[in-house]
C-alpha positions as CSV (number, residue, x, y, z in Angstrom):
1,M,110.9,129.9,119.5
2,E,111.8,131.4,122.6
3,G,113.1,134.8,121.0
4,D,115.4,132.8,118.5
5,P,113.6,132.2,115.1
6,T,116.2,129.8,114.2
7,L,117.3,126.2,115.8
8,R,120.4,124.6,114.7
9,L,120.6,120.9,115.4
10,R,123.8,118.8,115.2
11,I,123.0,115.0,114.4
12,F,125.7,112.2,114.7
13,D,124.5,109.0,113.0
14,L,126.9,106.0,113.0
15,N,126.6,101.9,112.5
16,C,128.6,101.2,115.2
17,W,129.3,97.2,114.2
18,A,129.9,96.5,118.0
19,I,129.1,92.5,118.3
20,R,130.6,91.3,121.4
21,Y,133.2,88.4,120.7
22,L,133.1,89.1,116.9
23,S,133.7,92.4,116.0
24,K,137.4,93.4,115.6
25,R,138.5,95.7,118.4
26,R,135.1,96.4,119.6
27,Q,135.9,97.7,122.8
28,E,138.7,100.0,121.7
29,R,136.3,101.3,119.3
30,V,133.3,101.9,121.8
31,Q,135.7,104.1,123.9
32,L,136.8,106.0,120.7
33,I,133.0,106.9,120.0
34,G,132.3,107.9,123.4
35,D,135.4,110.2,123.3
36,V,134.7,111.8,120.0
37,L,130.8,112.4,121.3
38,R,132.3,114.0,124.5
39,Q,134.3,116.3,122.6
40,E,132.0,117.3,119.6
41,G,128.8,117.9,121.7
42,F,126.2,116.8,119.3
43,D,122.6,117.5,119.9
44,L,121.2,114.0,118.9
45,V,123.3,110.8,118.6
46,L,121.7,108.1,116.6
47,L,123.5,104.6,117.0
48,Q,123.0,101.1,115.4
49,E,124.4,97.6,115.8
50,V,125.3,98.3,119.4
51,W,124.5,94.7,120.1
52,S,125.6,94.5,123.6
53,E,123.7,96.3,126.4
54,R,126.9,96.4,128.3
55,D,128.4,98.6,125.6
56,Y,125.2,100.9,125.7
57,S,125.6,101.1,129.6
58,D,129.3,101.9,129.3
59,L,128.6,104.7,126.8
60,K,125.6,106.1,128.8
61,V,128.0,106.3,131.8
62,K,130.8,107.7,129.8
63,L,128.2,110.4,127.9
64,G,125.7,111.2,131.0
65,S,127.1,114.9,131.5
66,C,126.9,115.6,127.9
67,Y,123.7,113.7,127.0
68,P,121.5,113.3,130.0
69,F,118.8,111.5,127.9
70,S,119.2,108.3,126.2
71,H,117.3,105.2,125.3
72,Y,118.1,101.6,124.0
73,F,115.5,99.9,121.9
74,R,115.1,96.0,122.8
75,S,113.9,93.4,120.3
76,G,114.9,90.1,118.8
77,V,116.9,87.5,120.3
78,I,119.9,89.6,120.6
79,G,118.6,93.0,120.6
80,S,117.8,95.6,118.0
81,G,121.2,97.3,118.4
82,L,119.5,100.7,118.2
83,C,119.9,103.5,120.8
84,V,119.9,107.3,121.1
85,F,121.8,109.7,122.9
86,S,120.2,113.3,123.3
87,R,120.8,116.7,124.9
88,F,117.1,117.4,125.0
89,P,114.5,115.5,127.0
90,I,112.9,112.6,125.3
91,L,109.1,112.6,125.8
92,D,108.3,108.9,124.8
93,T,109.4,106.3,123.0
94,L,107.9,103.3,120.7
95,L,109.7,100.3,118.8
96,Y,108.3,98.7,116.0
97,Q,109.7,95.5,114.5
98,Y,109.4,94.8,110.9
99,S,106.9,91.9,110.0
100,L,109.6,90.2,107.9
101,N,113.4,90.0,108.6
102,G,115.3,87.3,106.7
103,Y,115.2,83.6,107.4
104,P,116.3,82.2,110.9
105,Y,118.2,79.2,109.0
106,M,120.6,81.7,107.5
107,L,122.8,81.7,110.5
108,Q,125.6,83.4,108.7
109,H,123.7,86.6,108.4
110,G,121.8,86.7,111.6
111,D,119.5,89.4,110.6
112,W,116.2,87.2,111.9
113,F,118.1,86.9,115.3
114,C,118.5,90.6,115.7
115,G,114.8,91.8,115.0
116,K,115.6,94.5,112.8
117,S,113.3,97.6,113.7
118,V,112.7,101.1,114.0
119,G,112.8,103.2,117.2
120,L,110.7,106.1,117.5
121,G,111.3,109.2,120.0
122,R,109.6,112.2,120.4
123,W,111.2,115.6,121.9
124,R,110.5,119.0,122.2
125,H,113.1,121.8,122.1
126,G,113.0,125.7,121.3
127,G,109.4,125.3,120.6
128,V,109.9,122.5,118.0
129,M,108.0,119.4,118.5
130,A,109.9,116.7,116.7
131,T,109.1,112.9,115.8
132,L,112.3,111.1,115.4
133,P,112.6,107.5,114.4
134,P,116.2,108.1,115.9
135,S,117.7,105.2,114.8
136,C,116.5,102.4,111.9
137,Q,118.1,99.5,110.2
138,L,116.8,97.6,107.4
139,H,117.9,94.0,106.1
140,A,121.2,93.7,104.7
141,E,121.8,93.2,101.0
142,Y,124.9,90.7,101.0
143,C,124.7,89.8,97.2
144,R,123.5,92.6,95.0
145,E,123.4,90.6,91.8
146,K,121.2,87.9,93.4
147,D,119.6,89.7,96.2
148,A,117.4,87.2,98.0
149,Y,116.4,89.6,100.8
150,L,115.1,92.3,98.5
151,P,111.5,91.6,99.0
152,H,112.0,91.4,102.6
153,R,113.9,94.7,102.5
154,L,111.0,96.4,100.4
155,V,108.3,95.2,102.8
156,Q,110.6,96.9,105.8
157,A,110.9,100.1,103.7
158,W,107.1,100.4,103.1
159,E,106.3,99.5,106.6
160,L,108.9,102.3,107.7
161,A,107.1,104.7,105.3
162,Q,103.8,103.9,106.5
163,F,105.2,104.1,110.2
164,I,106.5,107.5,109.5
165,R,103.4,108.9,108.0
166,H,101.1,107.8,110.6
167,T,103.3,108.5,113.6
168,S,104.4,112.2,112.5
169,K,101.3,113.9,112.0
170,A,101.5,115.8,115.3
171,A,105.1,116.7,115.0
172,D,106.6,120.1,113.5
173,V,109.8,118.0,112.2
174,V,110.7,114.5,111.3
175,L,114.1,113.4,111.2
176,V,115.3,109.9,110.2
177,G,118.8,108.4,110.6
178,G,120.3,105.1,110.2
179,D,121.7,102.5,108.0
180,L,119.0,101.7,105.3
181,N,121.1,99.2,103.4
182,M,120.1,100.7,100.3
183,H,121.9,102.6,97.5
184,P,120.3,106.1,97.0
185,E,118.6,105.1,93.6
186,D,117.1,101.8,94.8
187,V,113.7,101.5,94.4
188,G,113.3,101.0,98.3
189,I,114.9,104.4,99.0
190,R,112.9,106.2,96.4
191,L,109.6,104.4,98.0
192,L,110.6,105.7,101.5
193,R,111.4,109.1,100.3
194,G,108.4,109.3,97.7
195,W,106.0,108.2,100.2
196,T,106.9,110.2,103.0
197,G,108.1,113.4,101.4
198,L,111.6,113.1,103.4
199,R,114.4,114.9,102.0
200,D,118.1,113.4,101.8
201,A,120.4,115.6,103.8
202,F,123.1,114.7,101.5
203,A,121.3,116.0,98.3
204,E,120.2,119.1,100.1
205,A,123.4,120.0,102.0
206,T,124.7,123.6,101.4
207,R,128.2,122.5,102.3
208,F,129.4,118.8,102.1
209,E,132.8,117.4,103.5
210,G,134.0,113.8,103.6
211,C,134.0,110.7,101.3
212,E,133.5,111.2,97.8
213,D,129.8,110.9,96.8
214,G,128.9,110.8,100.6
215,C,130.0,107.1,100.7
216,T,129.7,105.6,104.0
217,L,130.9,101.9,103.3
218,V,134.2,102.5,101.5
219,P,137.0,100.1,100.3
220,N,140.1,101.7,102.3
221,N,138.2,100.9,105.7
222,C,140.2,98.3,107.1
223,F,137.1,96.3,108.5
224,T,135.1,96.2,105.2
225,V,135.3,93.2,103.1
226,K,136.9,94.4,99.8
227,S,135.5,91.8,97.7
228,E,132.0,92.8,98.3
229,L,132.7,96.5,97.1
230,L,134.7,95.4,93.8
231,P,131.8,96.9,91.8
232,F,131.9,100.1,93.7
233,P,135.6,101.4,93.7
234,L,134.4,104.6,95.4
235,G,132.4,102.6,98.0
236,I,128.4,102.9,98.6
237,R,126.2,105.3,100.5
238,I,123.6,103.3,102.5
239,D,123.6,105.5,105.5
240,Y,121.4,108.6,105.6
241,V,119.9,111.4,107.5
242,L,116.4,112.4,106.0
243,Y,114.3,114.9,107.3
244,K,111.2,117.0,106.5
245,A,108.9,119.8,108.0
246,V,105.1,119.0,108.6
247,S,103.6,122.1,109.9
248,S,104.7,125.8,110.1
249,F,108.5,125.1,109.9
250,T,111.3,124.7,107.4
251,V,114.2,122.5,107.6
252,K,117.4,123.3,105.8
253,C,120.7,121.2,106.1
254,E,123.5,123.6,106.3
255,E,126.4,121.0,106.6
256,L,126.9,117.4,106.1
257,K,130.0,115.5,106.9
258,T,131.3,112.1,107.1
259,T,134.3,110.6,108.8
260,T,137.4,109.7,106.7
261,G,139.8,107.1,107.3
262,T,141.0,106.2,111.0
263,A,139.9,108.1,114.2
264,P,142.3,110.9,115.3
265,G,145.3,109.6,116.4
266,M,144.6,106.0,116.0
267,D,145.2,103.2,113.4
268,I,141.6,102.2,113.2
269,P,138.4,103.8,112.1
270,F,135.3,104.0,114.4
271,S,133.5,101.2,112.8
272,D,133.1,99.7,109.3
273,H,130.7,102.0,108.3
274,E,131.7,105.8,108.1
275,A,129.7,108.2,110.4
276,V,127.5,110.7,109.2
277,M,127.2,114.2,110.8
278,A,124.5,116.7,109.7
279,T,123.8,120.4,111.1
280,L,120.2,121.2,110.5
281,Q,118.5,124.5,110.4
282,I,114.9,124.6,111.6
283,R,113.2,127.8,111.2
284,R,109.8,128.9,111.7
285,Q,107.4,130.1,108.9
286,G,104.2,132.1,108.8
287,Q,102.1,129.6,106.8
288,A,101.2,125.9,108.0
289,V,102.6,123.2,105.6
290,G,100.7,119.8,105.4
291,D,102.0,116.5,105.0
292,T,102.7,115.9,101.4
293,L,104.1,113.2,99.0
294,G,107.6,113.5,98.2
295,T,107.4,113.3,94.4
296,A,104.9,113.8,91.9
297,E,102.3,111.3,92.0
298,A,102.5,109.9,88.7
299,T,106.1,109.0,89.4
300,L,105.4,107.9,93.0
301,A,102.9,105.3,91.2
302,D,105.5,103.9,88.9
303,V,107.8,103.4,92.3
304,V,105.2,101.8,93.9
305,T,104.4,99.6,91.0
306,E,108.2,98.7,90.9
307,A,108.2,97.7,94.3
308,R,105.1,95.7,94.3
309,T,106.4,93.7,91.6
310,E,109.4,93.0,93.3
311,V,107.3,92.0,96.3
312,G,105.4,89.7,93.9
313,V,108.4,87.9,93.1
314,G,109.0,87.3,97.0
315,L,105.6,85.9,97.5
316,R,105.7,83.5,94.6
317,A,109.4,82.3,96.1
318,A,107.8,82.0,99.5
319,Q,104.8,80.1,98.1
320,R,107.2,77.7,96.6
321,Q,109.0,77.2,99.5
322,R,106.1,76.6,101.7
323,Y,104.9,74.2,99.3
324,S,108.4,72.2,99.3
325,T,108.6,72.2,103.0
326,G,104.9,71.1,103.5
327,R,105.9,68.3,101.2
328,M,108.8,67.3,103.1
329,A,106.8,67.4,106.2
330,V,104.2,65.1,104.8
331,L,106.8,62.7,103.6
332,A,108.5,62.2,107.0
333,L,105.1,61.8,108.6
334,L,104.6,58.8,105.9
335,L,107.7,57.2,106.9
336,L,107.0,57.4,110.6
337,L,103.7,55.7,109.9
338,L,104.9,53.1,107.5
339,Q,107.8,52.4,110.5
340,A,104.8,52.2,113.0
341,V,102.9,49.6,110.8
342,A,106.3,47.6,110.5
343,A,106.6,47.6,114.4
344,L,103.3,46.6,115.0
345,G,103.6,43.8,112.5
346,T,106.6,42.5,114.2
347,L,104.8,42.7,117.6
348,M,102.2,40.6,116.3
349,G,104.4,38.0,115.1
350,L,104.2,38.7,111.4
351,G,107.7,38.7,111.0
352,A,108.9,36.3,113.4
353,G,111.0,34.3,111.2
354,Q,113.3,37.3,110.4
355,P,115.5,39.3,113.1
356,F,114.2,43.1,113.7
357,P,117.0,45.3,112.9
358,K,116.2,47.7,116.1
359,F,119.0,49.9,115.6
360,S,118.5,51.0,112.1
361,F,114.7,51.3,112.7
362,T,115.3,53.3,115.6
363,L,117.9,55.5,113.8
364,L,115.6,55.8,111.2
365,A,112.9,56.9,113.4
366,F,114.8,59.6,115.0
367,L,115.9,61.0,111.4
368,A,112.1,61.3,110.4
369,I,111.3,62.7,113.6
370,G,113.8,65.4,113.0
371,V,113.0,65.8,109.6
372,L,109.3,66.2,110.5
373,F,109.9,68.9,113.1
374,L,112.3,71.1,110.8
375,A,110.0,70.7,108.0
376,T,106.9,71.6,110.0
377,G,108.6,74.5,111.4
378,L,110.0,75.9,108.3
379,H,106.5,75.5,106.7
380,L,104.8,77.4,109.3
381,F,107.6,80.1,108.9
382,H,107.0,80.5,105.1
383,T,103.3,80.4,105.7
384,M,103.7,83.6,107.8
385,E,106.1,85.0,105.3
386,V,103.5,84.4,102.5
387,K,100.9,86.2,104.5
388,M,103.1,89.2,105.3
389,L,104.1,89.7,101.6
390,Q,100.5,88.9,100.5
391,G,99.4,92.0,103.1
392,T,102.1,94.2,101.9
393,E,101.4,93.5,98.1
394,E,97.5,94.2,99.0
395,Q,98.4,97.6,100.9
396,M,100.6,98.6,97.9
397,R,97.9,97.5,95.2
398,M,95.2,100.0,97.3
399,A,97.9,102.8,97.5
400,L,98.5,102.5,93.8
401,R,94.5,102.7,93.0
402,T,94.4,105.7,95.3
403,L,97.2,107.5,93.3
404,Q,96.0,106.6,89.9
405,E,92.3,108.0,90.9
406,R,93.5,111.3,92.1
407,P,92.8,113.9,89.4
């Protein structure tokens, strides 16, 4: 690699929680993030939840001399929030938006409106061609005991795994960083790592410094919701740097760090998540390595079976929702037809002896029309949800059969 057998790559990954008008002290924190990135001089910077393009533009201006190459991934109504800054040229980019991403009527969560996605970038440095889903984010959990979004998050994890496998074949190294909203032992992260062969920088790091157990969402952060972390006194680890070598290279995590507490000299942290900083050693080896699965096939078959079961649970729930909303739409349509018959009868003089309640009739008609449009829209949404869940379940069934048929 241009006379140097080893390439060291320093990566900074952070969920910025930068929502204009809603995030606390957002502008101040964006400035702090820009300052630390200029001082530290990372090779790659992966940011999530930069919802405002103005914030991205401000960071781009601030970091232009240190990170001359950057890209902002646009999707959804309010944007994906994903962006990457790099010291190396970015050859090309690609955005894939997950087929399922929560529910539009869950306004308090808002995942559907941002269009959660995975962004892909390719870059070459020191003779290494890397495929980098430089920033990705899956649907948030919100409630671990009754996780209504688990099927959607598993669909996203499966699509991310498939996306990585099909886009990394020409690469020497694959790097994945982002807020995956999954605990290390959750079925989704086991599915992602098992199906792609990705390795966890925290588990593989030679040296680690930071929050205990590598947690990135911790109770002592002033921006976190303490009640959500009561079952986890140390916090949870949901932000990851994952990697693997595809061809004649090896990748090793020399050091992994997380931020702890407030930013230097300030009374606030950078975000509600702790940042993850990894130093990777990329070395060429003599023999090419193929794209292998990450776990034993028997164990991976169990993981796929578990994921498929959860997707099936979500599929049945979506089918019930589709039936309920369809029935509501039919009832609203029948009510409108009855009103039309009543109005027609009045016009024909069948009820001439009785006064016609125009106000009540009009109010009820508008209510029926509103219910009809709402129920029809929800019915169409849940119909698409059913199709996406069915498609993913079928893909998992085929993958499971392939795993079981291998000698």
